[in-house]
TIFI-691123 format. One record per residue (C-alpha): residue in three letters; x, y, z. Coordinates in Angstrom, 3 decimals. Layout:
BEGIN
<r aa="ALA" east="X" north="Y" up="Z"/>
...
This chain:
BEGIN
<r aa="UNK" east="14.266" north="-5.236" up="-20.390"/>
<r aa="UNK" east="13.353" north="-1.684" up="-19.907"/>
<r aa="UNK" east="14.092" north="0.674" up="-16.481"/>
<r aa="UNK" east="10.198" north="-0.095" up="-15.333"/>
<r aa="UNK" east="10.243" north="-3.705" up="-15.313"/>
<r aa="UNK" east="12.313" north="-6.774" up="-13.265"/>
<r aa="UNK" east="12.605" north="-10.236" up="-13.543"/>
<r aa="UNK" east="11.206" north="-12.293" up="-10.155"/>
<r aa="UNK" east="10.535" north="-15.752" up="-9.414"/>
<r aa="UNK" east="7.141" north="-17.035" up="-10.742"/>
<r aa="UNK" east="6.188" north="-18.214" up="-6.927"/>
<r aa="UNK" east="6.172" north="-14.584" up="-6.188"/>
<r aa="UNK" east="3.538" north="-13.755" up="-9.041"/>
<r aa="UNK" east="0.192" north="-12.497" up="-8.043"/>
<r aa="UNK" east="-2.819" north="-13.160" up="-10.077"/>
<r aa="UNK" east="-4.417" north="-9.914" up="-11.578"/>
<r aa="UNK" east="-7.338" north="-10.153" up="-9.354"/>
<r aa="UNK" east="-5.399" north="-11.161" up="-6.013"/>
<r aa="UNK" east="-4.281" north="-7.331" up="-5.152"/>
<r aa="UNK" east="-7.483" north="-6.356" up="-5.258"/>
<r aa="UNK" east="-8.249" north="-7.154" up="-1.435"/>
<r aa="UNK" east="-4.819" north="-5.693" up="-0.106"/>
<r aa="UNK" east="-4.294" north="-2.005" up="0.573"/>
<r aa="UNK" east="-2.389" north="-0.148" up="-1.937"/>
<r aa="UNK" east="0.762" north="0.295" up="0.602"/>
<r aa="UNK" east="0.738" north="-3.264" up="1.062"/>
<r aa="UNK" east="1.218" north="-4.135" up="-2.722"/>
<r aa="UNK" east="3.608" north="-1.324" up="-3.165"/>
<r aa="UNK" east="5.857" north="-2.513" up="-0.349"/>
<r aa="UNK" east="5.522" north="-5.832" up="-1.646"/>
<r aa="UNK" east="6.667" north="-4.761" up="-5.139"/>
<r aa="UNK" east="9.525" north="-2.929" up="-3.912"/>
<r aa="UNK" east="10.818" north="-6.147" up="-2.268"/>
<r aa="UNK" east="10.693" north="-8.011" up="-5.090"/>
<r aa="UNK" east="12.294" north="-5.065" up="-7.044"/>
<r aa="UNK" east="15.110" north="-4.917" up="-4.278"/>
<r aa="UNK" east="15.918" north="-8.922" up="-4.502"/>
<r aa="UNK" east="16.172" north="-8.765" up="-8.437"/>
<r aa="UNK" east="18.548" north="-5.964" up="-7.858"/>
<r aa="UNK" east="20.675" north="-7.650" up="-5.433"/>
<r aa="UNK" east="20.738" north="-10.853" up="-7.309"/>
<r aa="UNK" east="22.076" north="-8.981" up="-10.604"/>
<r aa="UNK" east="24.525" north="-6.905" up="-8.472"/>
<r aa="UNK" east="25.598" north="-10.220" up="-6.855"/>
<r aa="UNK" east="25.932" north="-12.002" up="-10.002"/>
<r aa="UNK" east="28.189" north="-9.509" up="-11.424"/>
<r aa="UNK" east="30.449" north="-8.625" up="-8.707"/>
<r aa="UNK" east="30.651" north="-11.815" up="-5.918"/>
<r aa="UNK" east="31.402" north="-15.377" up="-7.318"/>
<r aa="UNK" east="28.801" north="-17.818" up="-5.469"/>
<r aa="UNK" east="29.851" north="-19.764" up="-2.604"/>
<r aa="UNK" east="30.019" north="-23.350" up="-2.583"/>
<r aa="UNK" east="27.386" north="-23.778" up="0.177"/>
<r aa="UNK" east="24.804" north="-21.297" up="-1.266"/>
<r aa="UNK" east="21.670" north="-22.759" up="-2.070"/>
<r aa="UNK" east="20.833" north="-22.878" up="-5.988"/>
<r aa="UNK" east="18.957" north="-19.568" up="-7.136"/>
<r aa="UNK" east="15.891" north="-20.581" up="-9.258"/>
<r aa="UNK" east="15.484" north="-20.018" up="-12.655"/>
<r aa="UNK" east="12.187" north="-19.531" up="-13.013"/>
<r aa="UNK" east="11.338" north="-16.005" up="-13.583"/>
<r aa="UNK" east="8.044" north="-13.510" up="-14.250"/>
<r aa="UNK" east="8.276" north="-10.089" up="-15.543"/>
<r aa="UNK" east="6.767" north="-7.319" up="-13.081"/>
<r aa="UNK" east="6.058" north="-3.831" up="-14.147"/>
<r aa="UNK" east="6.856" north="-1.779" up="-11.204"/>
<r aa="UNK" east="5.190" north="1.715" up="-12.229"/>
<r aa="UNK" east="2.331" north="2.367" up="-10.099"/>
<r aa="UNK" east="-0.495" north="3.604" up="-12.202"/>
<r aa="UNK" east="-3.079" north="4.625" up="-9.809"/>
<r aa="UNK" east="-1.461" north="6.893" up="-7.276"/>
<r aa="UNK" east="-3.813" north="8.640" up="-4.085"/>
<r aa="UNK" east="-3.141" north="12.293" up="-4.568"/>
<r aa="UNK" east="-4.476" north="13.048" up="-0.857"/>
<r aa="UNK" east="-1.379" north="11.539" up="0.737"/>
<r aa="UNK" east="0.117" north="14.978" up="0.541"/>
<r aa="UNK" east="-1.990" north="16.614" up="3.300"/>
<r aa="UNK" east="-0.629" north="13.545" up="5.668"/>
<r aa="UNK" east="2.879" north="14.638" up="5.851"/>
<r aa="UNK" east="2.609" north="16.191" up="9.289"/>
<r aa="UNK" east="-0.117" north="14.183" up="10.845"/>
<r aa="UNK" east="2.715" north="12.925" up="13.306"/>
<r aa="UNK" east="2.739" north="16.195" up="14.974"/>
<r aa="UNK" east="-1.076" north="17.304" up="14.318"/>
<r aa="UNK" east="-2.286" north="14.024" up="16.296"/>
<r aa="UNK" east="-3.799" north="14.354" up="19.641"/>
<r aa="UNK" east="-1.288" north="11.402" up="20.198"/>
<r aa="UNK" east="1.452" north="12.729" up="18.689"/>
<r aa="UNK" east="4.639" north="10.897" up="17.805"/>
<r aa="UNK" east="8.545" north="11.197" up="16.318"/>
<r aa="UNK" east="10.351" north="8.811" up="14.197"/>
<r aa="UNK" east="13.489" north="6.979" up="14.424"/>
<r aa="UNK" east="15.023" north="4.875" up="11.498"/>
<r aa="UNK" east="15.768" north="1.120" up="12.293"/>
<r aa="UNK" east="18.816" north="-0.156" up="10.285"/>
<r aa="UNK" east="19.864" north="-3.589" up="9.532"/>
<r aa="UNK" east="22.114" north="-3.744" up="6.529"/>
<r aa="UNK" east="21.452" north="-7.565" up="6.121"/>
<r aa="UNK" east="17.766" north="-6.510" up="5.582"/>
<r aa="UNK" east="15.981" north="-5.210" up="2.765"/>
<r aa="UNK" east="14.890" north="-2.651" up="2.803"/>
<r aa="UNK" east="17.977" north="-1.801" up="4.940"/>
<r aa="UNK" east="16.309" north="1.367" up="6.703"/>
<r aa="UNK" east="12.575" north="1.225" up="8.093"/>
<r aa="UNK" east="11.182" north="4.384" up="10.236"/>
<r aa="UNK" east="9.711" north="3.565" up="13.554"/>
<r aa="UNK" east="7.356" north="5.623" up="15.283"/>
<r aa="UNK" east="7.513" north="6.535" up="19.010"/>
<r aa="UNK" east="5.061" north="8.335" up="21.005"/>
<r aa="UNK" east="5.724" north="11.194" up="22.518"/>
<r aa="UNK" east="3.628" north="11.401" up="25.578"/>
<r aa="UNK" east="1.872" north="8.987" up="28.106"/>
<r aa="UNK" east="-1.390" north="10.896" up="27.566"/>
<r aa="UNK" east="-2.978" north="12.603" up="25.142"/>
<r aa="UNK" east="-2.871" north="16.249" up="23.882"/>
<r aa="UNK" east="-5.877" north="18.247" up="24.474"/>
<r aa="UNK" east="-7.257" north="21.200" up="22.270"/>
<r aa="UNK" east="-5.074" north="23.493" up="24.413"/>
<r aa="UNK" east="-1.943" north="21.751" up="23.497"/>
<r aa="UNK" east="-1.533" north="20.332" up="27.218"/>
<r aa="UNK" east="-1.153" north="16.328" up="28.005"/>
<r aa="UNK" east="-4.351" north="14.936" up="29.521"/>
<r aa="UNK" east="-3.620" north="11.971" up="31.394"/>
<r aa="UNK" east="-7.215" north="10.766" up="31.505"/>
<r aa="UNK" east="-6.427" north="9.383" up="28.239"/>
<r aa="UNK" east="-3.256" north="7.079" up="27.141"/>
<r aa="UNK" east="-1.118" north="7.312" up="23.919"/>
<r aa="UNK" east="-0.628" north="4.160" up="22.588"/>
<r aa="UNK" east="1.444" north="2.635" up="19.536"/>
<r aa="UNK" east="-0.075" north="1.386" up="16.372"/>
<r aa="UNK" east="1.682" north="-1.617" up="15.322"/>
<r aa="UNK" east="1.891" north="-3.081" up="11.598"/>
<r aa="UNK" east="3.583" north="-6.367" up="10.119"/>
<r aa="UNK" east="5.795" north="-5.756" up="7.219"/>
<r aa="UNK" east="7.218" north="-8.254" up="4.745"/>
<r aa="UNK" east="10.919" north="-7.816" up="4.313"/>
<r aa="UNK" east="13.887" north="-9.631" up="2.815"/>
<r aa="UNK" east="16.294" north="-10.899" up="5.249"/>
<r aa="UNK" east="19.734" north="-12.323" up="4.007"/>
<r aa="UNK" east="20.291" north="-15.929" up="4.436"/>
<r aa="UNK" east="23.722" north="-16.117" up="5.158"/>
<r aa="UNK" east="27.237" north="-13.932" up="4.685"/>
<r aa="UNK" east="28.429" north="-15.667" up="1.838"/>
<r aa="UNK" east="25.597" north="-15.958" up="-0.399"/>
<r aa="UNK" east="24.712" north="-12.193" up="-1.464"/>
<r aa="UNK" east="21.426" north="-13.250" up="-3.532"/>
<r aa="UNK" east="19.788" north="-15.631" up="-0.927"/>
<r aa="UNK" east="17.266" north="-14.175" up="1.106"/>
<r aa="UNK" east="14.257" north="-15.279" up="3.081"/>
<r aa="UNK" east="11.089" north="-13.481" up="3.178"/>
<r aa="UNK" east="10.439" north="-12.527" up="6.846"/>
<r aa="UNK" east="7.505" north="-10.278" up="8.753"/>
<r aa="UNK" east="8.585" north="-7.589" up="11.240"/>
<r aa="UNK" east="6.431" north="-5.762" up="13.327"/>
<r aa="UNK" east="6.929" north="-2.277" up="13.600"/>
<r aa="UNK" east="5.229" north="1.000" up="15.422"/>
<r aa="UNK" east="3.919" north="3.140" up="12.454"/>
<r aa="UNK" east="1.889" north="5.934" up="14.403"/>
<r aa="UNK" east="0.219" north="6.578" up="17.784"/>
<r aa="UNK" east="-3.298" north="6.868" up="18.729"/>
<r aa="UNK" east="-5.476" north="7.955" up="21.669"/>
<r aa="UNK" east="-7.636" north="5.784" up="23.945"/>
<r aa="UNK" east="-9.594" north="5.562" up="26.967"/>
<r aa="UNK" east="-7.517" north="3.486" up="29.513"/>
<r aa="UNK" east="-8.565" north="0.465" up="30.794"/>
<r aa="UNK" east="-9.513" north="0.824" up="34.431"/>
<r aa="UNK" east="-9.747" north="-2.347" up="36.533"/>
<r aa="UNK" east="-11.028" north="-2.678" up="39.821"/>
<r aa="UNK" east="-9.347" north="-4.092" up="42.732"/>
<r aa="UNK" east="-10.855" north="-6.003" up="45.450"/>
<r aa="UNK" east="-9.161" north="-6.318" up="48.618"/>
């Protein structure tokens, strides 16, 4: 096996046409999760004996090439979008040693209002979080280093400026 391919369970394999409807970032994330699981299993098999209570690991695997062939060249211009937005945000890192990836950057809106053309906060509009669901691998049990379950987590990935919802109160 070369450095650009890993073995993963057949149940995780996608047919060649399956990725066409998914954003590239989703496919990349899924491939990284698969790579992580394969690496963790390999390390666990070499360093930790399997506990008697651990579930059996499947032996059906497929080979997945983790190289990304069509990278978006325009991404570099987005590196400071969190500061240039009319609804700027900052990042903090969410850490969980029992999750893969163990660190995920999460956005937090810097203002309640939005920033106008003069750089002042405008309270006539609202800054709101944009959330995205991600697939992560969560460790099943502490004694089974190669045992993970696929789990969805919802994280804030940025902020946007919106017109506030105004409700009339009838007295």
